[in-house]
C-alpha angles and dihedrals in degrees: 000000000000119000115260096247128204095252089052090050090049093046089050091049091050091048091047089052094052100029107024113203110262131198106254089215103052103005090237117151113266122212111279119269091035089123107128093015134096105324091210131084116230093258093053092045090054090051095066107116117206124214116229123233137000126281138218110255090220105050102005093235113162111256131217091199133036092252121069114243091184094060106021091181090068110112097197141019131235113249103181102171103199141003117277098243140082115008098003090052091050091049094049091049090048091052097047105033107024096036095232095161095187086067087077088063090057092049092047093049089051092051091048092050090049095050092044089056100037101036114015097186093053094114093062090044095049092041089061094046138050130268108211116184113215104250129234123233108260092246092053091044090053091049093048099034093220142038109248092205090058091050092051095046092049089050093049091052093046094048095044092050090233093122133219097291100101096044112107120178095171101063099080129042123191108220099173126064104220124191119267112270089231088061092063122087106203137050089237094053089050094049092051091047 
């Protein structure tokens, strides 16, 4: 990691004075020099509510083991960590649309906590598998400057201690540029997209 130089400290102090860091959950002022750190205040961080258990990707039934028994052909499980509302929604929005990269760390920590609670041997299972972030179309990647799925996956591996070995970004390729989910009005349109 590069040393935090005097010019960088001065630039951060200048930015903090003009644009004080705000919590992405409640917009409260964060302590100065939090730029690049956790984008949530302690209160918002404590309000993140975790789901319990894993779910079948076909019928979304809650599972008692990491393999669906209701749909045995399923090759993965859904491990949604938290409801998409409140703080988590604000963190995802900050990462995707405001380019607040430290939000990936918050999401990764939420995923790790969820998996530790719902599927304790997950580190051994994932370490023997591949993590493949869903790619962005090259146009959207150029617009955003990064793939949020890749940032989250790397942070999960870092926080879990598994390491970078099972992460592969060259397995999938997005060939179609689909509309943003936020531009679609109905649940059915988003599902088809």
